C-alpha positions in Angstrom: -78.5 -183.8 -10.2 -81.5 -181.9 -10.5 -81.8 -178.4 -9.5 -84.9 -177.2 -7.3 -87.4 -175.0 -9.0 -87.2 -172.3 -6.7 -83.6 -172.2 -7.2 -84.0 -172.0 -11.0 -86.7 -169.4 -10.6 -84.1 -167.5 -8.2 -81.5 -167.6 -10.8 -83.9 -166.4 -13.5 -85.0 -163.4 -11.5 -81.2 -162.4 -10.5 -80.3 -162.7 -14.3 -83.3 -160.3 -15.4 -82.1 -157.8 -12.4 -78.9 -157.6 -13.7 -79.8 -157.0 -17.3 -82.3 -154.1 -16.2 -79.6 -152.6 -14.0 -77.0 -152.9 -16.8 -79.4 -151.2 -19.0 -80.6 -148.4 -16.9 -79.3 -144.7 -17.9 -77.5 -143.2 -15.4 -75.6 -139.8 -15.2 -75.8 -136.5 -13.8 -79.1 -134.7 -13.0 -79.8 -132.4 -15.7 -83.1 -130.6 -14.8 -84.8 -129.8 -11.3 -88.3 -131.2 -11.3 -91.0 -128.6 -10.4 -91.5 -124.8 -11.1 -90.3 -121.6 -10.3 -92.7 -118.4 -10.1 -91.0 -114.8 -11.0 -93.2 -111.7 -11.1 -91.8 -108.7 -13.1 -91.1 -105.3 -11.2 -90.9 -102.4 -13.4 -89.2 -98.9 -12.8 -92.8 -97.5 -12.5 -93.6 -99.6 -9.7 -97.0 -101.1 -9.7 -99.0 -103.9 -7.7 -97.5 -107.2 -7.3 -101.1 -108.5 -7.4 -101.5 -107.0 -11.3 -97.8 -107.3 -12.0 -96.7 -109.7 -15.0 -95.7 -113.2 -13.8 -94.2 -116.1 -15.5 -93.8 -120.0 -14.4 -90.7 -121.6 -15.2 -91.5 -125.6 -15.8 -88.6 -128.0 -14.6 -85.7 -125.3 -14.8 -82.4 -126.2 -16.1 -79.7 -126.9 -13.3 -76.8 -124.2 -13.5 -78.6 -121.9 -15.9 -78.7 -118.3 -15.2 -82.3 -116.8 -15.7 -82.3 -112.9 -16.2 -85.1 -110.6 -16.3 -84.6 -110.3 -20.0 -84.7 -113.8 -20.8 -87.9 -114.5 -18.7 -89.5 -111.1 -19.8 -88.0 -110.4 -23.1 -90.5 -107.1 -23.5 -89.8 -105.8 -19.9 -88.7 -102.0 -19.9 -85.1 -101.1 -19.0 -84.5 -101.0 -15.4 -86.9 -103.9 -14.7 -86.3 -106.5 -11.8 -87.8 -109.7 -10.6 -90.2 -108.4 -7.9 -90.1 -111.8 -6.4 -89.2 -115.4 -7.0 -90.9 -118.4 -5.5 -89.3 -121.7 -5.5 -91.4 -124.7 -5.9 -88.9 -127.2 -7.6 -86.6 -130.0 -6.1 -83.4 -127.9 -6.1 -82.5 -124.9 -4.5 -81.7 -121.6 -6.3 -79.4 -118.9 -5.9 -80.5 -115.2 -6.4 -78.6 -112.4 -7.5 -78.8 -108.7 -7.5 -76.3 -108.6 -10.6 -77.2 -109.5 -14.1 -76.0 -112.7 -15.6 -75.6 -114.4 -12.0 -72.2 -112.6 -11.7 -70.4 -112.2 -8.6 -71.8 -113.6 -5.2 -75.3 -114.7 -4.6 -77.5 -112.2 -2.7 -77.8 -114.5 0.2 -75.1 -117.5 1.1 -78.0 -119.7 1.5 -80.1 -120.7 -1.7 -84.0 -120.6 -1.7 -85.1 -124.3 -0.8 -88.4 -125.6 -2.1 -91.1 -123.6 -0.9 -89.2 -120.5 -0.3 -89.8 -117.0 -1.6 -88.0 -113.8 -1.8 -89.7 -110.2 -2.5 -88.8 -106.7 -2.4 -85.2 -106.6 -3.4 -84.0 -105.7 -6.8 -83.1 -109.1 -8.1 -81.8 -109.5 -11.7 -81.0 -113.3 -12.1 -81.1 -116.6 -10.4 -79.6 -119.8 -10.8 -80.8 -123.4 -10.0 -78.2 -125.1 -7.9 -77.4 -128.4 -9.8 -78.8 -131.8 -7.9 -76.8 -134.4 -7.0 -75.2 -136.9 -9.5 -77.2 -140.0 -9.8 -74.7 -142.8 -8.7 -73.7 -145.1 -11.3 -74.9 -148.9 -11.3 -72.8 -151.6 -11.6 -72.6 -153.3 -14.9 -71.3 -156.7 -13.8 -72.2 -158.7 -10.7 -70.3 -161.6 -9.1 -71.2 -165.3 -10.1 -71.5 -168.2 -8.0 -72.7 -169.2 -4.7 -72.4 -167.1 -1.6 
């Protein structure tokens, strides 16, 4: 008996899709997509317009960023004058060094949010959701 051409084409597409899904790399998200902008606040004060600032591209999930890590030459007693979240994952801010203790706010900064005017010493990107695993085998036969 002959198999119609449309059925053969459908079987080929299904097989190709199964191979593509089986070879897809999956796992937990490892980095947020986007940027964080931070402005250095020094003990001497100064203007937020002229203060040193850095942009962190695609920050790592669950990594604690400290003033000394982002601004290695910052004078002792420096803080983050402001933190702006422009990446896909929310961030927790801390008034303590090394992200110790409870976050300064129970609710993390979502995309587009900023915080200024607080003595912030560290922040951490909240891990994103895990990428679901894709099936590696598919049922065969007609349904």
